[in-house]
KEKE-3310 file (N, C-alpha, C; in steps of 0.2 Angstrom, whole numbers, plus 5000, padded with zeros to 4 digits):
npx = (5467:5473:5468:5461:5460:5451:5440:5434:5428:5421:5413:5407:5401:5392:5384:5377:5371:5361:5353:5345:5336:5324:5319:5316:5306:5304:5302:5286:5284:5286:5275:5265:5262:5250:5250:5259:5267:5268:5276:5291:5298:5299:5311:5318:5329:5328:5314:5298:5295:5287:5278:5268:5258:5263:5273:5280:5282:5291:5301:5305:5307:5318:5327:5329:5334:5347:5351:5354:5365:5376:5379:5383:5395:5402:5407:5413:5423:5433:5440:5457:5459:5446:5438:5436:5424:5415:5415:5409:5397:5391:5393:5383:5373:5376:5375:5359:5356:5361:5351:5343:5347:5346:5334:5327:5337:5330:5317:5318:5321:5327:5332:5342:5339:5334:5345:5354:5368:5385:5399:5415:5416:5410:5407:5403:5405:5398:5397:5397:5385:5374:5379:5379:5387:5403:5399:5401:5412:5429:5426:5420:5409:5408:5403:5390:5385:5376:5362:5348:5335:5318:5314:5324:5328:5325:5332:5346:5345:5343:5355:5365:5360:5366:5377:5384:5379:5388:5400:5403:5400:5413:5423:5422:5430:5442:5444:5450:5450:5440:5432:5429:5422:5410:5406:5404:5394:5383:5381:5377:5366:5357:5356:5352:5339:5334:5334:5325:5312:5312:5311:5298:5290:5292:5286:5272:5267:5271:5270:5282:5293:5303:5315:5316:5316:5328:5337:5337:5341:5355:5368:5385:5392:5385:5386:5387:5373:5362:5371:5376:5382:5372:5363:5356:5348:5338:5335:5331:5316:5309:5303:5291:5274:5265:5254:5250:5250:5255:5267:5276:5275:5284:5296:5314:5313:5301:5295:5295:5282:5267:5254:5241:5225:5214:5205:5201:5208:5227:5239:5257:5264:5274:5276:5273:5284:5295:5296:5294:5305:5316:5313:5317:5331:5336:5335:5346:5355:5355:5362:5373:5379:5382:5389:5401:5410:5423:5423:5426:5414:5404:5400:5394:5385:5379:5375:5365:5355:5349:5348:5335:5328:5326:5320:5307:5303:5301:5289:5281:5278:5273:5262:5254:5255:5246:5237:5230:5230:5245:5248:5244:5252)
npy = (4911:4916:4931:4927:4913:4915:4923:4911:4904:4910:4914:4900:4896:4906:4905:4891:4896:4905:4899:4890:4901:4913:4922:4929:4924:4910:4919:4919:4907:4910:4919:4909:4903:4898:4899:4905:4893:4887:4894:4895:4882:4882:4892:4888:4874:4870:4863:4869:4881:4880:4892:4906:4916:4929:4928:4919:4926:4936:4929:4922:4932:4941:4929:4925:4938:4935:4924:4927:4938:4929:4919:4929:4932:4921:4920:4931:4930:4921:4928:4934:4946:4957:4967:4983:4989:4979:4975:4986:4985:4975:4982:4990:4985:4987:5002:5001:4994:5003:5014:5008:5007:5019:5022:5013:5018:5031:5029:5025:5013:4997:4986:4978:4979:4968:4965:4964:4954:4955:4952:4946:4959:4970:4988:4996:4995:4983:4978:4989:4993:5001:5013:5024:5032:5026:5015:5019:5027:5030:5028:5027:5031:5041:5054:5051:5051:5053:5050:5051:5064:5062:5070:5072:5060:5058:5067:5060:5049:5051:5056:5047:5038:5044:5045:5032:5031:5039:5033:5022:5023:5029:5020:5011:5020:5015:5006:4998:5002:4993:4986:4995:5002:4995:4994:5004:5008:5001:5004:5020:5016:5012:5020:5031:5029:5027:5039:5048:5039:5044:5057:5057:5052:5060:5072:5067:5061:5068:5080:5090:5104:5111:5114:5108:5095:5091:5094:5079:5072:5063:5066:5065:5077:5092:5102:5098:5099:5095:5087:5080:5062:5053:5061:5069:5067:5065:5080:5084:5080:5086:5096:5094:5090:5080:5074:5076:5069:5073:5080:5070:5061:5061:5057:5053:5039:5033:5020:5016:5022:5020:5014:5024:5027:5031:5045:5046:5050:5054:5049:5050:5034:5031:5017:5008:5013:5009:4997:4992:4997:4991:4977:4976:4981:4969:4960:4965:4964:4950:4945:4954:4947:4933:4937:4940:4929:4931:4939:4956:4963:4953:4947:4958:4961:4949:4952:4962:4955:4945:4951:4957:4947:4946:4957:4951:4940:4945:4953:4943:4936:4948:4948:4937:4937:4949:4944:4949:4951:4949:4961:4971:4973)
npz = (4854:4837:4829:4815:4818:4830:4824:4815:4821:4830:4820:4816:4828:4832:4817:4821:4832:4827:4821:4826:4833:4836:4824:4811:4799:4810:4821:4821:4829:4841:4843:4841:4852:4864:4878:4892:4897:4886:4880:4888:4885:4871:4871:4883:4891:4902:4913:4916:4928:4943:4945:4948:4936:4933:4938:4931:4918:4921:4924:4912:4904:4911:4909:4898:4893:4900:4897:4881:4883:4891:4880:4870:4877:4879:4865:4863:4872:4865:4857:4860:4865:4862:4849:4854:4851:4850:4863:4870:4866:4872:4886:4885:4894:4908:4906:4906:4916:4925:4924:4930:4944:4948:4947:4958:4968:4969:4973:4987:4988:4996:4991:4979:4964:4951:4938:4923:4919:4917:4919:4918:4911:4916:4919:4930:4949:4957:4970:4979:4980:4992:4986:4975:4971:4976:4965:4953:4953:4946:4935:4918:4920:4930:4933:4937:4952:4962:4970:4962:4960:4957:4948:4939:4934:4920:4912:4914:4912:4899:4894:4899:4889:4879:4880:4879:4865:4860:4863:4858:4843:4844:4849:4837:4827:4830:4822:4805:4789:4778:4788:4797:4789:4786:4800:4806:4796:4799:4812:4812:4803:4812:4824:4817:4812:4825:4829:4822:4826:4838:4837:4832:4841:4853:4848:4845:4854:4866:4863:4863:4856:4843:4849:4861:4858:4850:4860:4865:4856:4847:4843:4835:4832:4837:4831:4817:4812:4800:4792:4801:4806:4812:4818:4809:4799:4806:4809:4798:4796:4807:4807:4799:4797:4806:4804:4790:4776:4764:4769:4770:4759:4750:4755:4761:4768:4767:4763:4774:4781:4789:4780:4770:4770:4756:4758:4772:4789:4792:4801:4806:4812:4824:4829:4820:4811:4817:4819:4805:4799:4806:4802:4791:4793:4803:4792:4781:4791:4792:4781:4779:4790:4786:4774:4776:4785:4790:4797:4808:4810:4807:4819:4826:4818:4822:4834:4833:4827:4836:4849:4842:4841:4856:4859:4852:4861:4872:4867:4864:4878:4885:4878:4880:4895:4898:4890:4877:4858:4848:4841:4846:4857)
capx = (5467:5472:5462:5460:5457:5443:5435:5431:5427:5417:5406:5403:5396:5387:5379:5372:5366:5355:5350:5340:5335:5317:5321:5313:5300:5303:5299:5281:5284:5285:5268:5261:5260:5246:5250:5267:5270:5271:5281:5294:5301:5303:5316:5324:5329:5324:5307:5293:5296:5280:5276:5259:5259:5265:5280:5284:5283:5296:5305:5305:5310:5326:5332:5331:5339:5353:5356:5359:5371:5380:5380:5387:5400:5405:5410:5420:5428:5435:5445:5462:5458:5442:5438:5433:5415:5411:5416:5404:5389:5388:5390:5377:5367:5380:5370:5355:5357:5364:5346:5337:5349:5346:5327:5328:5337:5325:5312:5317:5320:5333:5335:5344:5334:5337:5352:5358:5377:5389:5406:5419:5417:5405:5411:5399:5407:5390:5399:5397:5378:5369:5382:5379:5395:5407:5399:5404:5421:5435:5424:5418:5401:5409:5399:5383:5388:5372:5355:5344:5328:5313:5313:5330:5329:5324:5338:5351:5343:5344:5364:5367:5360:5372:5386:5383:5381:5395:5406:5401:5405:5421:5427:5422:5433:5447:5443:5455:5448:5432:5431:5424:5417:5406:5403:5398:5387:5378:5379:5374:5358:5352:5354:5350:5332:5332:5334:5321:5308:5312:5307:5290:5287:5292:5282:5268:5267:5275:5270:5288:5292:5309:5320:5315:5317:5334:5343:5336:5346:5361:5373:5390:5394:5378:5388:5387:5368:5360:5377:5377:5379:5369:5356:5355:5339:5332:5333:5327:5309:5309:5297:5285:5267:5264:5246:5250:5253:5259:5273:5280:5275:5293:5302:5317:5311:5294:5293:5293:5278:5261:5248:5234:5220:5211:5198:5202:5211:5232:5245:5262:5265:5280:5278:5273:5291:5301:5295:5295:5314:5318:5312:5322:5338:5338:5337:5352:5361:5358:5362:5379:5383:5383:5392:5408:5410:5427:5424:5423:5406:5397:5398:5390:5377:5373:5373:5358:5349:5349:5343:5328:5323:5326:5313:5302:5302:5298:5283:5275:5278:5266:5252:5250:5253:5239:5230:5229:5233:5252:5247:5240:5257)
capy = (4911:4925:4934:4923:4908:4914:4924:4907:4899:4914:4913:4893:4895:4910:4902:4886:4898:4910:4893:4889:4906:4914:4928:4931:4918:4908:4922:4915:4901:4913:4921:4903:4901:4899:4901:4904:4888:4883:4899:4892:4875:4886:4896:4886:4868:4867:4862:4877:4882:4881:4899:4910:4918:4934:4928:4916:4932:4940:4926:4921:4939:4939:4922:4926:4942:4933:4920:4930:4939:4922:4918:4934:4932:4915:4922:4936:4926:4917:4933:4936:4954:4957:4974:4987:4991:4972:4976:4992:4982:4971:4985:4994:4984:4992:5008:5000:4993:5012:5018:5005:5005:5025:5024:5011:5022:5036:5027:5022:5003:4993:4979:4979:4978:4962:4967:4960:4952:4954:4951:4950:4966:4976:4996:4996:4990:4983:4976:4994:4994:5006:5020:5027:5036:5021:5011:5022:5028:5028:5023:5033:5034:5041:5058:5049:5049:5053:5046:5055:5065:5060:5075:5072:5054:5056:5070:5056:5042:5053:5056:5038:5035:5051:5044:5028:5031:5040:5028:5015:5026:5031:5014:5008:5024:5011:4998:4998:5000:4989:4983:5001:5007:4991:4991:5011:5007:4997:5009:5021:5016:5008:5025:5037:5029:5028:5047:5048:5038:5048:5064:5055:5050:5067:5077:5064:5058:5073:5087:5093:5107:5109:5115:5101:5087:5092:5092:5074:5068:5058:5067:5066:5082:5094:5107:5095:5101:5091:5083:5074:5055:5050:5066:5074:5065:5067:5087:5085:5079:5088:5102:5089:5089:5072:5073:5079:5065:5076:5082:5063:5055:5061:5057:5048:5034:5034:5015:5016:5023:5016:5016:5029:5026:5038:5050:5045:5054:5050:5052:5046:5028:5031:5011:5005:5015:5009:4988:4991:4999:4986:4972:4978:4980:4964:4958:4969:4961:4943:4945:4954:4941:4927:4938:4942:4925:4930:4948:4958:4964:4948:4948:4963:4957:4943:4954:4964:4949:4942:4957:4959:4939:4947:4959:4946:4936:4950:4955:4937:4935:4953:4947:4930:4942:4952:4941:4952:4951:4951:4965:4977:4974)
capz = (4847:4835:4827:4809:4821:4833:4819:4810:4828:4831:4813:4816:4835:4829:4814:4825:4839:4826:4816:4833:4835:4833:4820:4804:4800:4815:4826:4822:4834:4849:4843:4841:4860:4870:4885:4894:4901:4880:4877:4891:4882:4866:4872:4888:4889:4909:4915:4918:4935:4947:4949:4945:4927:4931:4938:4926:4913:4922:4924:4904:4901:4914:4908:4890:4894:4901:4891:4877:4887:4890:4873:4869:4882:4875:4859:4864:4874:4857:4857:4866:4865:4858:4849:4860:4850:4852:4872:4872:4865:4879:4892:4885:4897:4912:4907:4907:4925:4930:4924:4935:4950:4951:4947:4964:4976:4970:4974:4991:4987:5000:4988:4973:4956:4945:4933:4919:4923:4910:4921:4919:4909:4918:4921:4936:4953:4959:4976:4983:4983:4987:4985:4967:4970:4973:4961:4947:4955:4942:4928:4911:4923:4937:4932:4940:4957:4967:4970:4957:4960:4951:4942:4934:4933:4913:4910:4916:4907:4891:4895:4899:4880:4872:4881:4875:4856:4857:4865:4853:4838:4845:4848:4828:4825:4830:4817:4800:4782:4776:4795:4799:4784:4789:4806:4806:4792:4803:4818:4807:4801:4816:4828:4813:4813:4832:4831:4818:4829:4843:4835:4831:4848:4856:4846:4844:4863:4874:4861:4862:4852:4841:4853:4866:4855:4846:4865:4867:4851:4847:4837:4834:4834:4836:4826:4808:4811:4795:4789:4807:4802:4817:4821:4802:4795:4813:4811:4791:4798:4813:4806:4796:4799:4809:4803:4783:4771:4757:4770:4771:4755:4746:4762:4757:4769:4764:4763:4782:4784:4789:4775:4770:4765:4754:4760:4779:4794:4793:4806:4806:4818:4827:4831:4813:4806:4818:4816:4798:4799:4811:4797:4784:4797:4803:4785:4781:4797:4791:4774:4781:4793:4781:4767:4779:4790:4797:4798:4815:4809:4806:4827:4827:4814:4828:4840:4833:4827:4845:4851:4839:4845:4864:4858:4849:4867:4877:4864:4866:4884:4886:4875:4885:4902:4898:4887:4871:4853:4850:4838:4851:4860)
cpx = (5469:5468:5458:5456:5450:5440:5430:5429:5423:5408:5403:5400:5392:5381:5375:5368:5359:5352:5342:5337:5329:5319:5318:5307:5298:5301:5293:5281:5281:5276:5265:5258:5255:5245:5257:5270:5271:5275:5287:5302:5305:5310:5322:5324:5326:5317:5305:5294:5289:5277:5269:5264:5264:5273:5285:5284:5287:5302:5309:5310:5318:5330:5333:5337:5347:5356:5357:5366:5376:5383:5383:5394:5404:5409:5416:5425:5436:5443:5452:5461:5453:5444:5434:5424:5412:5411:5410:5396:5388:5387:5386:5372:5369:5376:5364:5351:5359:5358:5342:5340:5348:5339:5326:5329:5331:5318:5312:5319:5328:5335:5336:5342:5338:5340:5353:5366:5380:5397:5411:5418:5412:5409:5407:5404:5402:5392:5395:5390:5377:5372:5383:5386:5402:5405:5402:5411:5425:5432:5423:5410:5400:5404:5392:5385:5384:5366:5351:5338:5322:5313:5319:5333:5331:5329:5346:5351:5346:5353:5367:5366:5364:5378:5387:5385:5388:5402:5407:5405:5413:5424:5426:5427:5441:5447:5447:5449:5440:5428:5427:5422:5410:5402:5401:5396:5382:5375:5375:5367:5354:5352:5350:5342:5330:5331:5328:5314:5310:5309:5300:5287:5287:5286:5274:5265:5266:5274:5276:5291:5301:5314:5321:5319:5326:5339:5344:5339:5352:5365:5381:5395:5387:5379:5388:5380:5366:5365:5379:5376:5373:5360:5353:5347:5336:5332:5328:5319:5307:5303:5290:5280:5266:5258:5245:5252:5254:5265:5278:5279:5282:5298:5306:5315:5304:5292:5293:5287:5273:5257:5244:5232:5216:5205:5198:5209:5220:5235:5250:5262:5271:5281:5279:5281:5295:5303:5297:5302:5318:5318:5317:5330:5339:5339:5343:5358:5362:5362:5370:5383:5385:5388:5399:5409:5416:5431:5422:5417:5402:5394:5394:5382:5373:5372:5367:5353:5347:5346:5337:5325:5323:5318:5306:5297:5299:5289:5277:5274:5272:5261:5250:5250:5246:5234:5226:5233:5241:5252:5247:5247:5262)
cpy = (4917:4924:4930:4918:4908:4918:4918:4904:4903:4912:4904:4893:4900:4907:4896:4890:4901:4903:4889:4895:4908:4920:4925:4925:4914:4910:4922:4910:4904:4915:4916:4901:4901:4902:4903:4899:4886:4888:4895:4887:4878:4889:4891:4879:4865:4866:4870:4877:4881:4884:4902:4913:4923:4935:4925:4921:4934:4935:4923:4927:4939:4934:4923:4932:4940:4928:4921:4934:4934:4919:4922:4934:4925:4917:4929:4933:4923:4921:4936:4942:4957:4965:4976:4987:4983:4972:4978:4989:4977:4978:4991:4991:4985:4997:5008:5000:4999:5015:5014:5004:5014:5027:5020:5015:5027:5036:5025:5014:5001:4990:4980:4976:4975:4967:4962:4960:4950:4953:4947:4957:4972:4983:4995:4991:4989:4980:4982:4995:4996:5013:5020:5029:5032:5016:5012:5025:5026:5026:5030:5036:5039:5049:5057:5047:5052:5049:5050:5058:5063:5063:5075:5066:5052:5061:5066:5051:5045:5053:5051:5037:5039:5049:5037:5026:5033:5037:5022:5018:5030:5025:5010:5013:5021:5007:5003:4997:4999:4988:4991:5004:5003:4992:4999:5012:5006:5000:5013:5022:5014:5015:5032:5035:5029:5037:5049:5046:5040:5055:5063:5054:5056:5071:5074:5062:5063:5079:5092:5098:5109:5107:5109:5095:5088:5092:5085:5069:5067:5062:5066:5070:5088:5101:5106:5096:5094:5087:5079:5065:5053:5055:5070:5072:5067:5075:5088:5084:5083:5093:5100:5090:5082:5069:5076:5074:5067:5079:5077:5061:5055:5060:5050:5038:5031:5026:5013:5018:5020:5019:5020:5026:5032:5040:5048:5049:5051:5054:5046:5040:5028:5021:5008:5008:5012:5001:4989:4992:4992:4979:4971:4976:4974:4957:4958:4963:4954:4941:4947:4950:4936:4930:4940:4938:4926:4936:4948:4958:4959:4947:4954:4963:4954:4946:4957:4961:4945:4947:4960:4951:4940:4950:4956:4943:4940:4952:4948:4936:4940:4951:4942:4934:4943:4950:4946:4951:4953:4960:4973:4979:4978)
cpz = (4845:4831:4822:4812:4824:4829:4816:4816:4830:4827:4815:4821:4833:4825:4819:4831:4833:4820:4822:4834:4833:4830:4813:4803:4806:4820:4827:4828:4842:4849:4844:4849:4863:4876:4888:4896:4893:4878:4879:4886:4874:4865:4878:4888:4897:4909:4918:4927:4936:4948:4946:4937:4928:4934:4934:4921:4914:4922:4917:4904:4903:4910:4901:4890:4893:4897:4883:4878:4887:4885:4869:4871:4878:4869:4860:4868:4870:4856:4862:4869:4860:4856:4853:4859:4851:4859:4872:4869:4871:4884:4891:4890:4905:4911:4909:4915:4930:4930:4930:4942:4954:4953:4954:4968:4976:4974:4982:4993:4992:4996:4981:4968:4954:4939:4929:4920:4918:4912:4918:4915:4909:4919:4928:4944:4956:4968:4982:4985:4990:4987:4978:4966:4970:4968:4953:4947:4950:4934:4924:4915:4929:4938:4937:4945:4964:4965:4967:4960:4956:4947:4938:4931:4924:4909:4910:4914:4901:4888:4895:4891:4877:4873:4877:4868:4857:4859:4861:4846:4839:4845:4842:4823:4824:4825:4811:4795:4780:4781:4797:4795:4786:4793:4808:4801:4796:4808:4816:4807:4807:4823:4823:4814:4822:4832:4829:4823:4833:4843:4834:4838:4852:4854:4846:4851:4867:4870:4861:4858:4850:4846:4860:4865:4850:4854:4867:4860:4851:4841:4839:4837:4832:4832:4818:4806:4804:4790:4793:4802:4805:4816:4813:4799:4801:4811:4802:4792:4802:4812:4800:4800:4801:4805:4793:4781:4765:4762:4769:4763:4749:4751:4759:4761:4770:4765:4770:4783:4786:4783:4775:4765:4761:4758:4770:4785:4794:4798:4806:4813:4818:4827:4824:4809:4810:4818:4809:4796:4801:4807:4794:4788:4797:4797:4782:4785:4794:4786:4776:4784:4789:4776:4771:4785:4794:4797:4805:4814:4808:4815:4829:4825:4819:4832:4839:4831:4834:4848:4850:4842:4853:4862:4856:4856:4871:4874:4866:4874:4886:4884:4878:4892:4903:4894:4881:4865:4854:4845:4841:4855:4856)
residu = (MET:ASP:THR:SER:SER:ALA:SER:SER:TYR:VAL:TYR:ALA:LYS:ALA:SER:GLY:ILE:LEU:ALA:ARG:SER:TYR:THR:GLY:GLU:ARG:ALA:ALA:LYS:LEU:PHE:GLY:ALA:GLN:LYS:LEU:SER:ASP:LEU:TRP:PRO:LEU:ILE:PHE:THR:GLU:GLU:VAL:PRO:ALA:VAL:PRO:GLU:ILE:LEU:LEU:ALA:LYS:THR:ILE:GLU:GLN:LYS:ALA:ALA:GLN:LYS:PHE:ILE:LEU:GLU:TYR:LYS:LYS:LEU:LEU:ALA:ALA:TYR:ASP:LYS:PRO:ALA:GLN:VAL:LEU:VAL:ASP:LEU:LEU:GLN:TYR:PHE:ASP:TYR:GLU:ASN:LEU:LYS:SER:LEU:GLY:ALA:ALA:LEU:ALA:ALA:GLY:GLN:LYS:GLN:MET:PRO:ALA:LEU:ARG:GLN:ILE:ALA:PRO:TYR:ASN:ILE:LEU:ASN:TYR:GLY:ALA:TRP:PRO:SER:ILE:GLN:LYS:MET:THR:GLN:ASP:THR:GLU:LEU:GLU:TRP:TYR:ASN:HIS:VAL:PRO:GLU:VAL:SER:GLU:GLN:GLN:GLN:LEU:ASP:THR:GLU:LEU:ASP:LEU:GLN:PHE:ILE:GLU:ARG:LEU:TRP:SER:SER:SER:GLN:GLU:LEU:MET:GLY:GLU:GLU:ARG:LYS:MET:VAL:GLN:SER:LEU:ILE:GLY:GLU:ARG:TYR:THR:MET:ARG:ASN:ILE:VAL:TRP:VAL:LEU:ARG:LEU:LYS:LEU:TYR:TYR:GLY:MET:ASP:LYS:ASN:GLN:ILE:VAL:GLN:ARG:LEU:ALA:PHE:LEU:ASN:PRO:GLN:ASN:GLY:ARG:ALA:ASP:PRO:LEU:GLY:GLY:GLU:ALA:LEU:ASP:ILE:ILE:ASP:LYS:ASP:VAL:ASN:ASN:TRP:ASP:ASP:TRP:LYS:ASP:TRP:LYS:ARG:ALA:ARG:PHE:LEU:ASN:PRO:ARG:GLU:GLU:GLY:SER:LEU:TRP:SER:VAL:ASP:PRO:ARG:TRP:VAL:GLU:GLU:SER:PHE:GLU:LYS:GLU:PHE:ILE:LYS:LYS:ALA:THR:LYS:LYS:PHE:HIS:ALA:ASN:PRO:CYS:ALA:LEU:SER:SER:LEU:LEU:CYS:TRP:TYR:PHE:ILE:LYS:ALA:LYS:GLU:LEU:ASP:TYR:ILE:ARG:MET:ALA:THR:GLU:ALA:LEU:ARG:LEU:ASN:VAL:LYS:VAL:GLN:GLU:ILE)
# end
């Protein structure tokens, strides 16, 4: 199809999928399930497999992820040559797969771990397993060419994350005019908040100092400092006291903070901040999806909305598997 016809077709198909998705108010149905066998028919049309609960939980998560990927691949296939930024979104799963492959080999596993299948858009040569060097050879990931030591896995995973974000932004630069502006606005907002939440987690949970944290943030150019479109806002909060409300009350994103009760001890809750942002972001993405039906950015919005649904499915599955309240998850 030509681009205009493909965009119209994609919007119609994507709209139909979203109408059946568990996002927004419909997400409550996932969390209303009393057991995993009740959750299954909400997501899939096949009969519930006769397997133990722990295996059913794993099957739901894996199958839901593959369903999301399949739906996205079908939408991409409508374009004769989809924009690279849309392909990059799908290839995120190859980056995540490489983390799993490296971890499996580092642990001495012989069997390939469960992976997200994105063929024919895959970067990695999965047929070369168990050779990391051959799987990444002649690709943008060929620098990851050996089985990592356990001690270096975290650093390699961070480098993969940073490379993916840089690539996503770079491919968005290939777009023109308002399309580029809209796509970069969404990507910029998403990864600005990811950086902010990462700062909070590293400070609170790992006790890292400023220099250690900065090395793990995503920048378009570290030399930009506080002017960087992705990392600048994270640098603005890096020196704030996570236990002092006065340090945060005038923050430009204070609306995302967990509430403070007068007379009680307070500390920033990264989980609260992240989920508050995600809710606002998905509302914004949904609005932009419908406001620009024939724009490339509408499929970007669809991807982010459906990725959030996948998060909800994981949360509901884990809550049922562990027999805990979803709020605790």
